C-alpha positions as CSV (number, residue, x, y, z in Angstrom):
1,X,90.0,82.3,76.7
2,X,86.5,80.9,76.2
3,X,85.1,82.1,72.5
4,X,82.2,84.4,72.8
5,X,79.5,84.5,70.3
6,X,78.9,87.9,68.8
7,X,75.2,87.7,69.6
8,X,75.2,86.8,73.2
9,X,76.5,89.9,75.1
10,X,75.0,93.6,74.5
11,X,73.3,92.8,71.1
12,X,71.9,96.5,70.7
13,X,75.2,98.1,71.7
14,X,77.1,95.3,69.6
15,X,75.1,96.1,66.4
16,X,75.2,100.1,66.9
17,X,79.0,99.8,66.9
18,X,78.9,97.2,63.9
19,X,76.8,99.5,61.9
20,X,78.8,102.9,63.0
21,X,82.4,100.8,62.2
22,X,81.0,100.0,58.5
23,X,79.6,103.4,57.9
24,X,82.8,105.2,59.1
25,X,84.9,102.9,57.0
26,X,82.9,103.6,53.8
27,X,82.6,107.1,54.5
28,X,86.5,107.4,54.8
29,X,87.2,105.3,51.6
30,X,84.6,107.5,49.7
31,X,86.5,110.5,50.8
32,X,89.7,109.3,49.5
33,X,88.1,108.7,46.2
34,X,86.8,112.2,46.3
35,X,90.1,113.9,47.4
36,X,92.7,111.7,46.4
37,X,91.5,109.5,43.5
38,X,94.3,108.7,41.0
39,X,94.1,107.1,37.8
40,X,97.9,107.0,36.1
41,X,100.6,104.3,35.7
42,X,99.8,100.9,35.8
43,X,96.0,101.8,36.3
44,X,95.9,103.0,33.0
45,X,97.9,99.9,31.6
46,X,95.2,97.7,33.5
47,X,92.5,99.8,32.0
48,X,93.9,99.6,28.4
49,X,93.9,95.9,28.5
50,X,90.2,95.8,29.9
51,X,89.2,98.4,27.1
52,X,90.6,96.1,24.5
53,X,89.1,93.0,25.7
54,X,85.8,94.7,25.8
55,X,86.2,96.4,22.3
56,X,88.5,94.0,20.4
57,X,88.2,90.5,22.2
58,X,92.0,90.7,22.7
59,X,93.6,90.6,25.8
60,X,96.2,93.6,24.5
61,X,97.7,96.9,25.1
62,X,97.7,99.9,22.7
63,X,100.8,101.1,21.3
64,X,101.7,103.8,18.8
65,X,101.5,101.4,16.0
66,X,98.4,99.6,16.9
67,X,97.2,97.2,19.6
68,X,99.0,93.8,20.3
69,X,98.5,90.9,22.6
70,X,100.2,91.0,26.0
71,X,101.2,88.8,28.7
72,X,102.7,91.3,31.3
73,X,99.8,91.4,33.6
74,X,97.7,88.6,34.9
75,X,94.0,88.7,33.8
76,X,92.3,89.1,37.4
77,X,92.3,92.7,37.5
78,X,91.8,93.7,33.8
79,X,88.7,91.1,34.0
80,X,87.3,93.1,37.1
81,X,88.0,96.4,35.2
82,X,86.2,95.0,32.3
83,X,83.1,94.2,34.3
84,X,83.1,97.7,35.9
85,X,83.5,99.1,32.7
86,X,80.6,97.0,31.2
87,X,78.1,98.0,34.1
88,X,78.9,101.6,34.7
89,X,80.6,103.0,31.4
90,X,84.0,102.7,29.5
91,X,86.9,103.9,31.5
92,X,84.7,105.2,34.3
93,X,87.4,104.8,37.1
94,X,85.3,106.7,39.6
95,X,82.7,103.9,39.8
96,X,85.6,101.4,39.8
97,X,86.9,103.2,42.8
98,X,83.5,103.3,44.5
99,X,83.0,99.5,44.2
100,X,86.4,99.2,45.6
101,X,85.5,100.9,48.6
102,X,82.7,98.7,49.3
103,X,85.1,95.9,48.6
104,X,87.8,97.3,51.2
105,X,85.1,98.0,53.8
106,X,84.3,94.1,53.6
107,X,87.7,93.2,54.0
108,X,87.7,95.0,57.4
109,X,84.2,93.0,57.9
110,X,86.1,89.6,57.2
111,X,88.8,90.6,59.2
112,X,86.4,91.2,62.0
113,X,84.8,88.0,61.3
114,X,87.9,86.0,61.9
115,X,89.0,87.7,65.0
116,X,85.3,87.3,66.4
117,X,85.3,83.5,65.7
118,X,88.7,82.8,67.4
119,X,88.8,85.2,70.3
120,X,85.2,86.7,70.7
121,X,82.8,89.7,70.2
122,X,85.0,92.2,71.7
123,X,88.1,91.0,69.5
124,X,86.0,91.2,66.5
125,X,84.6,94.5,67.2
126,X,87.9,95.9,67.8
127,X,89.5,94.4,64.4
128,X,86.4,95.9,62.6
129,X,87.1,99.4,63.7
130,X,91.2,98.9,62.9
131,X,90.1,97.8,59.7
132,X,87.3,100.3,59.1
133,X,89.5,103.3,60.1
134,X,92.6,102.0,58.3
135,X,93.7,105.0,56.0
136,X,96.5,102.9,54.3
137,X,94.1,100.3,52.9
138,X,91.2,103.0,52.4
139,X,93.9,105.0,50.3
140,X,94.2,102.0,47.8
141,X,90.6,101.8,47.4
142,X,90.8,105.3,45.3
143,X,93.3,103.7,42.7
144,X,92.8,101.3,40.2
145,X,95.3,99.1,41.1
146,X,95.2,95.4,42.4
147,X,95.7,96.0,46.3
148,X,92.0,96.5,47.2
149,X,91.1,92.8,45.6
150,X,94.1,91.3,46.8
151,X,93.4,92.2,50.4
152,X,90.0,91.0,50.1
153,X,91.1,87.5,48.9
154,X,93.5,87.4,52.1
155,X,90.9,88.3,54.5
156,X,88.4,85.8,52.8
157,X,90.7,83.0,52.7
158,X,91.5,83.3,56.5
159,X,87.9,84.0,57.2
160,X,86.8,80.9,55.6
161,X,89.3,79.0,57.0
162,X,88.4,79.6,60.5
163,X,84.5,78.9,59.9
164,X,85.5,75.8,57.7
165,X,87.6,74.4,60.9
166,X,84.8,74.6,63.4
167,X,85.2,71.7,65.7
168,X,81.5,70.6,65.4
169,X,81.3,70.8,61.6
170,X,82.3,68.2,59.1
171,X,85.4,69.0,57.3
172,X,84.8,68.5,53.7
173,X,83.5,70.6,50.6
174,X,81.1,72.8,52.1
175,X,80.8,76.7,51.3
176,X,83.5,77.6,53.4
177,X,85.9,75.0,51.6
178,X,84.9,76.6,48.1
179,X,85.4,80.4,49.5
180,X,88.9,79.3,50.5
181,X,89.5,78.0,47.1
182,X,87.9,80.6,45.1
183,X,89.7,83.4,47.1
184,X,93.4,81.6,46.7
185,X,92.6,81.2,43.1
186,X,91.8,84.7,42.4
187,X,94.5,86.0,44.3
188,X,96.8,84.4,42.1
189,X,95.2,85.5,39.0
190,X,95.5,89.0,40.4
191,X,99.2,89.1,41.1
192,X,102.0,86.5,40.6
193,X,102.9,86.4,44.2
194,X,99.2,85.6,45.2
195,X,100.3,82.0,45.3
196,X,101.9,83.0,48.9
197,X,98.5,82.8,50.1
198,X,98.0,79.5,49.3
199,X,101.4,78.2,50.4
200,X,100.4,79.6,53.9
201,X,96.6,78.4,54.1
202,X,96.8,75.0,52.3
203,X,99.1,73.3,55.2
204,X,96.9,74.6,57.6
205,X,94.1,73.2,56.1
206,X,96.0,70.0,55.6
207,X,97.2,69.8,59.2
208,X,93.7,70.7,60.6
209,X,91.9,67.6,58.4
210,X,94.9,65.4,59.1
211,X,94.5,65.5,62.8
212,X,90.8,65.7,62.9
213,X,90.3,62.4,64.8
214,X,93.8,61.5,66.2
215,X,92.3,59.5,69.0
216,X,89.5,57.8,67.0
217,X,89.1,54.4,65.4
218,X,89.0,55.6,61.9
219,X,92.3,57.6,61.7
220,X,93.5,55.9,58.7
221,X,90.3,56.7,56.7
222,X,90.2,60.2,58.3
223,X,93.9,61.0,56.9
224,X,93.2,59.6,53.6
225,X,90.1,61.7,53.2
226,X,92.5,64.5,54.7
227,X,95.1,63.9,51.7
228,X,92.4,63.8,49.0
229,X,90.7,67.0,50.4
230,X,94.2,68.8,50.3
231,X,94.8,67.7,46.7
232,X,91.4,69.1,45.5
233,X,92.2,72.4,47.1
234,X,95.5,72.4,45.4
235,X,93.9,71.7,41.9
236,X,91.1,74.2,42.4
237,X,93.5,76.8,43.1
238,X,95.8,75.9,40.0
239,X,92.8,75.5,37.7
240,X,92.2,79.1,36.8
241,X,95.8,79.3,35.5
242,X,95.3,76.5,33.0
243,X,93.6,78.9,30.3
244,X,96.1,81.4,31.0
245,X,98.9,79.3,30.4
246,X,97.4,77.6,27.4
247,X,96.6,81.0,25.9
248,X,100.1,82.3,26.4
249,X,101.5,79.4,24.7
250,X,99.3,79.6,21.6
251,X,99.7,83.6,21.1
252,X,103.5,83.8,22.3
253,X,104.7,80.1,22.2
254,X,106.2,80.3,25.6
255,X,105.3,78.3,28.7
256,X,104.2,81.4,31.3
257,X,101.6,80.1,33.9
258,X,102.0,83.4,35.7
259,X,103.5,86.8,34.5
260,X,107.1,87.8,33.9
261,X,108.9,89.0,36.8
262,X,110.1,92.3,34.8
263,X,106.9,92.9,33.3
264,X,107.9,92.4,29.8
265,X,106.3,90.6,26.7
266,X,108.5,87.8,24.8
267,X,111.1,89.8,22.5
268,X,111.3,93.0,24.6
269,X,114.5,93.8,26.1
270,X,115.2,93.1,29.7
271,X,117.4,95.6,31.4
272,X,119.5,93.4,33.6
273,X,122.2,95.5,33.8
274,X,120.6,98.6,35.0
275,X,118.5,96.5,37.5
276,X,121.6,94.9,38.7
277,X,123.3,98.6,39.4
278,X,120.2,99.7,40.7
279,X,120.4,97.0,43.5
280,X,123.5,98.0,44.7
281,X,122.3,101.3,45.9
282,X,118.3,101.7,45.6
283,X,116.5,101.8,49.1
284,X,113.9,104.1,49.3
285,X,110.6,104.9,47.2
286,X,111.9,108.3,46.1
287,X,114.7,106.6,44.4
288,X,112.0,104.2,42.8
289,X,109.9,107.1,41.5
290,X,112.8,109.2,40.2
291,X,115.2,106.6,38.8
292,X,113.8,103.0,38.4
293,X,110.4,104.1,37.2
294,X,111.7,106.6,34.8
295,X,113.9,104.4,32.8
296,X,112.9,104.3,29.2
297,X,110.7,107.2,28.8
298,X,112.1,110.0,31.0
299,X,115.1,111.6,31.9
300,X,117.2,110.6,34.8
301,X,119.0,113.1,36.5
302,X,122.4,112.4,38.1
303,X,121.3,114.6,41.0
304,X,118.4,112.2,41.8
305,X,120.9,109.4,42.7
306,X,122.1,109.5,46.3
307,X,126.0,109.6,47.0
308,X,125.6,106.0,48.4
309,X,125.5,105.0,44.8
310,X,129.1,106.0,44.0
311,X,132.3,104.4,45.8
312,X,134.6,106.9,44.1
313,X,134.9,109.8,41.8
314,X,135.3,107.6,38.5
315,X,132.4,105.7,39.3
316,X,130.4,109.3,39.7
317,X,131.8,110.3,36.3
318,X,131.1,107.3,34.5
319,X,127.5,107.1,35.8
320,X,127.2,110.7,34.8
321,X,128.5,110.0,31.5
322,X,126.3,107.3,31.0
323,X,123.0,108.8,32.0
324,X,123.8,112.0,29.9
325,X,124.0,109.3,26.9
326,X,120.8,107.9,27.8
327,X,119.0,111.2,28.3
328,X,119.5,112.1,24.9
329,X,117.0,109.5,23.6
330,X,115.5,108.3,26.9
331,X,116.0,104.8,25.5
332,X,118.2,102.2,27.2
333,X,120.3,100.3,24.6
334,X,121.7,96.9,25.0
335,X,125.2,98.6,24.9
336,X,124.3,101.1,27.8
337,X,122.7,98.3,29.9
338,X,125.9,96.5,29.5
339,X,127.8,99.5,31.1
340,X,125.5,99.7,33.8
341,X,126.2,96.1,34.3
342,X,129.9,96.4,34.5
343,X,129.4,99.3,37.2
344,X,127.0,97.0,39.4
345,X,129.9,94.2,39.2
346,X,132.2,96.7,40.3
347,X,130.2,97.8,43.1
348,X,129.2,94.1,44.2
349,X,132.7,93.0,44.2
350,X,133.8,95.7,46.3
351,X,131.3,95.1,48.9
352,X,129.4,91.6,48.6
353,X,127.8,92.2,52.1
354,X,126.1,95.4,51.0
355,X,124.9,93.8,47.8
356,X,123.7,90.6,49.1
357,X,122.6,91.6,52.8
358,X,122.7,95.3,53.7
359,X,120.6,96.9,50.7
360,X,117.8,94.0,50.4
361,X,117.3,94.3,54.2
362,X,117.1,98.1,53.7
363,X,114.6,97.8,51.0
364,X,112.3,95.5,53.2
365,X,112.5,97.8,56.6
366,X,111.8,100.8,54.2
367,X,108.8,98.7,52.8
368,X,107.5,98.0,56.4
369,X,107.9,101.4,57.8
370,X,108.3,104.1,55.4
371,X,105.3,106.6,56.1
372,X,102.7,105.3,53.5
373,X,101.9,108.7,51.8
374,X,103.0,107.6,48.3
375,X,99.4,108.3,47.3
376,X,98.9,111.6,49.3
377,X,100.1,115.1,48.1
378,X,103.1,114.8,50.2
379,X,106.7,115.3,49.0
380,X,109.1,112.0,48.4
381,X,111.6,113.8,50.6
382,X,109.0,113.8,53.4
383,X,111.8,114.2,56.0
384,X,113.4,117.7,54.9
385,X,111.4,119.6,57.8
386,X,112.8,123.1,56.7
387,X,111.3,122.7,53.3
388,X,107.8,121.7,54.3
389,X,107.4,121.4,58.1
390,X,103.6,120.5,58.0
391,X,104.1,117.5,55.5
392,X,107.1,116.4,57.6
393,X,105.1,116.2,60.8
394,X,102.2,114.6,59.2
395,X,104.4,111.8,57.6
396,X,106.0,111.1,60.8
397,X,102.6,110.8,62.4
398,X,101.6,108.5,59.5
399,X,104.4,106.4,59.7
400,X,103.9,105.9,63.5
401,X,100.4,104.9,63.0
402,X,101.7,102.2,60.5
403,X,104.2,101.0,62.9
404,X,101.5,100.8,65.7
405,X,99.4,98.6,63.4
406,X,102.4,96.3,62.7
407,X,103.8,96.2,66.2
408,X,100.1,95.4,67.5
409,X,99.9,92.5,65.1
410,X,103.4,91.1,65.8
411,X,102.9,91.3,69.3
412,X,99.2,89.7,69.0
413,X,101.0,86.8,66.9
414,X,103.5,86.1,69.6
415,X,101.2,86.1,72.5
416,X,98.4,84.2,70.4
417,X,100.9,81.4,69.4
418,X,102.0,81.2,73.3
419,X,98.2,80.8,74.8
420,X,96.1,79.6,72.0
421,X,94.9,75.7,72.2
422,X,96.4,73.4,70.0
423,X,93.6,73.1,67.6
424,X,93.4,76.8,66.7
425,X,97.3,77.2,66.5
426,X,97.5,76.2,62.6
427,X,95.2,79.3,61.8
428,X,97.7,82.0,63.6
429,X,100.8,80.1,62.4
430,X,99.6,80.3,58.7
431,X,99.2,84.1,59.2
432,X,102.6,84.4,60.5
433,X,103.9,82.0,57.6
434,X,102.4,84.3,55.2
435,X,104.1,87.3,56.6
436,X,107.4,85.5,56.8
437,X,107.4,84.1,53.1
438,X,106.1,87.4,51.5
439,X,109.2,89.4,53.6
440,X,111.4,86.6,52.3
441,X,110.3,87.3,48.6
442,X,110.7,91.1,49.2
443,X,114.1,90.7,49.8
444,X,114.9,89.7,46.2
445,X,113.0,92.9,44.7
446,X,115.1,95.3,43.0
447,X,112.7,98.4,43.9
448,X,111.2,99.4,47.3
449,X,107.3,100.0,47.2
450,X,105.5,100.3,50.5
451,X,102.4,98.7,48.9
452,X,104.1,95.2,48.9
453,X,103.9,95.2,52.5
454,X,99.9,96.4,52.5
455,X,99.0,92.6,52.1
456,X,100.0,92.3,55.7
457,X,97.1,94.8,57.1
458,X,94.2,92.2,57.1
459,X,96.1,89.9,59.3
460,X,97.0,93.2,61.4
461,X,93.5,93.7,61.8
462,X,92.9,90.3,63.1
463,X,96.0,90.0,65.6
464,X,95.5,93.8,67.0
465,X,91.9,92.5,67.7
466,X,93.4,89.7,69.8
467,X,95.3,92.2,71.9
468,X,92.6,94.8,71.9
469,X,89.9,92.4,72.9
470,X,91.3,91.7,76.2
471,X,93.5,88.5,75.5
472,X,96.6,90.8,76.1
473,X,95.7,91.3,79.8
474,X,94.4,87.7,80.6
C-alpha cells in the first residue's frame, strides 16, 4: 500500500476531523479531571518530594520526625511536579492534571502522526480518533502519576523513529534523532522499566542505519557510521542517569542508577517473606488494594483473602493467627515476615507449577484484560451483579472496550508484519518487541495493576489505525 500524504486528499474535511478529534480528546480529559480527579497515595508521595525540592532544595520525603533524603522514586516526575508547582502554585494538582490533559492529547496526536507516516492519512485520522477518545489514557491524566508522561514518551519515540528513517533523508543527528534520545532518556527518569522503550527502539535504529545502503559502494563506511550513531544514542539515553547515580552514592553510599524494586530507602526493611507468600495466591487488583497495599499501615482482614490462599485448614489457621498479631500494630516485624516466608515456601513446594507459571500468567492476563475502572467509583468486586448491577454492566462494557483496543492492535501488528515492505518492518517489530519485553517483565511482579499495561495503548492506537485505515481489507 502506497503511503499517502496527510494533505493531498480532502484537505478541508481532513483538517475539520483533525480539529474535532483534538477538541473532543481535550474535552474528555478535562471532564475526567473535573469529575474523577484524584490525588492520593503515590501522587502525594511524588508531590511531597517536589515540594521539599522547591522549599528546601532537598530531594526528600517528609516523615513524622522531619524530612529526609530519599531514592525510592526516580526524579523525572517529581521534577515535572516541581515545575508545575513553581508555575501554578504549590500543590496545585488541578493545574497539573490540566497540563497532563494537554500532554495526553498530544500522545494521541503523535500516534496519529506515526500511523499517518506509515500507512497514510486515513490510518492517521483513525489513530487520532482512537487515541483522543480513549477513556483509559484520559482517566490517568486526572491523577498525579507517571503514566501520562510515560505514554507521551513512548508515542514521541516511535513518531521520531518514523520521521528519522524517511527514505529520502540522511540518517544522522537531526532533530528527530534528538527527539528519540530525549524521549527514551526521560522515560527512564520517570520509571525504572522505562529502559524497555530503549531496548525496543535502539535495535530498530541500529538495523535501519546498518542496512541504509546495502547495495552501495560505501557499505563499510555506512556501517561504521551506523555503529557510531547507535553508540551515541545509547550514551545520550543513559547520560541523565549519571547525576542521579552520583547523588545516590554521595547521599546513601549505594550504587543505585534507577530506583529500588521494592521502593525502599537504604536501611528500610524489605518484606521478602510477605511478598513471597502473596505471590502464591495474589492475582486480582482487589487483592492488591485490600491486602498488598495495606501492609505496614492498615489492617488486613482475613475475609479479604480469597480461599485460593489456603491449601488446608492448618494454613488458614496459621494465616489468621499471623494477621491477628500484625493487626495489633499494623507493622510487620522481621519475625512475622519470616513466618510468612515459611507459609509461602510450604505452598510453593506443594505446587511449584502454580507458583512459577499459573499465578504469574494469571496476574498478567488480569493486567491485560481486567476492566480499567480502578480510578472510577466502581466496586473492586465489580462482577457481583446482585450487589451493584449497573456497575457490573458498566465494568463488562469497559472491559470489552479495552479488549477491542488490544485485539485490534494485535491483529494490526500481525497483518503489518506480513504485508509491510522490508524497510518499514523494523518499526512494527520494535512495537511488538516492546510489548513482549514488557509482558515478560510483568510476569515477575508481585502485584497486579492494570496501569502497568497502559503503556501499550499508544502502540494500539497506531496499529488499530492500520486496520481502520483500510489496510485490513487490501
